[in-house]
N, C-alpha and C positions, 0 to 999 in steps of 0.2 A: 707483887714477888713474891712471893713462898720462899718461908724461913729453908737453905739448904740447897738453894736452888744455885749453878752455877751465875760467878756474875763474865757475862760479854766483854763491857765495857770499864776500864777507870776509865772516873774524869774528877778532873781536880776543879778548885777553885780559891780565888784572894781575895781578901777582902785588904785596899790599901788604907794605912792610916798614916798622920802624923799628926804629932804632940807637941802644945804648945802656940795654940789652942789645941785641942783632938779635935779631927777633923777625919770623916768616912769619905775615901768616892766611891762616888757612885753611876752605873753608864747604865744608857738609855740606849734602849734595840731601838729600833726604825719601824717605824709603823707596819712593815712584811712580817716581823717579827711580834708585834703585840703591843709595841712602845713602850715597854714597860723600862722597869728598873731593875739592875740586879750587879753582882760584883764581874770581875774578869772570871770565865768559864770556860771551859776546853776539853775535850777530850787528851788520853793520853795514847799517846803515839805506839807503835813497836819502836819505833826507831830512837823514842825516848827512853834514857838508861832509870830511869827508876821517878818517879814522884814527885821531889824535889824540882828534879831538871824538867820535868812536863808545864812543871806550875810556872818557872822562871821565861821557859818558852811562852809561853799563853800571857804572862805578861807583858813582853816583849815586845810579844805583834798584838795587844790588843791596848796597847798604852805608850809602847816606847822605852819604858822608864828598864833597866838593866840594874842599877846599882840599887843598895837595902841596904838600909839597918841594919837591921834582923827579916829574918823569916823563920816564924812559931808556925807552929806544927797546932793547929787548934783541937789534937784528936776528934772531930768531928766527922761522920761518913752517914749517908746520905743512901739506904736501895730506894731502885726507883726500876718503872719498867721506862726505857726507852723509846724513842718514837721508832725507832721499827718494831717495839713491842720486846724486845731481850731486856736480863737482867741489869741493869747500869749501877754501879756505884760511883759516888763521890765524897771528897775529901776534900775538908778546906784548912785552908791556910787565912795566917796574916801576915801583909806586910808592910812592913813599916820603912817609909822613906823621910829625909832629912829635911822637909820641906813642903809644903806644896807647890804642888809643877802642873805647867800643864800640859796634860796626854796627846800624843798621838793617837789622833785614836783610826782604826783600821773599818773597814765597813760592816764591822758588825755591832757596831753605835753610831748613834747622830748626837749624842749629846752626854755631856759629864759634866756634876757640879761637885765639891769638895764639900759636907753639911757636919753637921753636929750630930753624933750621934744618933739620940734621937729622932730626928729630923730624919737620918739615911736610914734609921730602921725602920721605922712609921711608909718609908717612901718603896723602900724594896717590896718585890711582887710577891712572893716565895715567903712562906711560912718560914721553911724551916734554913733561909737567907737568914732571917732576921734572929733564926735560932741561934745559928752559929754569933752572927753582932754581940749578941749578947755574951756566948762563950769567950768572945775576941774582949768583951768590956773587963769578965770575968778575967779574964787570963793578965791583965794588966792594969790591973784593981782601980778599973774605975766603971761608975755606974751606971745603968742606962739612961739617968741623966744627964750626965757630962755635961758641960757647956761644950 
């Protein structure tokens, strides 16, 4: 994507985490989608009143979670060419839960794991996902090797 190109699709992603001990939720895509590990993510729909509303909708759709201790904007955006070849932009957030729970997975995922940050980071398929985890850890005052 070249600089100055108009974004045609906004997207959001969420890194779910719990404290004590610090754990991050990662989700596995089905084989038809590469069997890769990812955070919650999705497109902002025209009916969403804003990015956080889209994020909360995606969290509920993909995990069933709808109550959070906090939603943190990671001040992280990634521009990329979407599957349609048009310019898309992704906005990263973190969502804190009060404890690790079993998500109600949508058809977009076939497995989940609550992992220590360094393990979750290494499991994530995309480099920008790993960079977003680093931003999350810095934001909450935990190092990349946090237990």
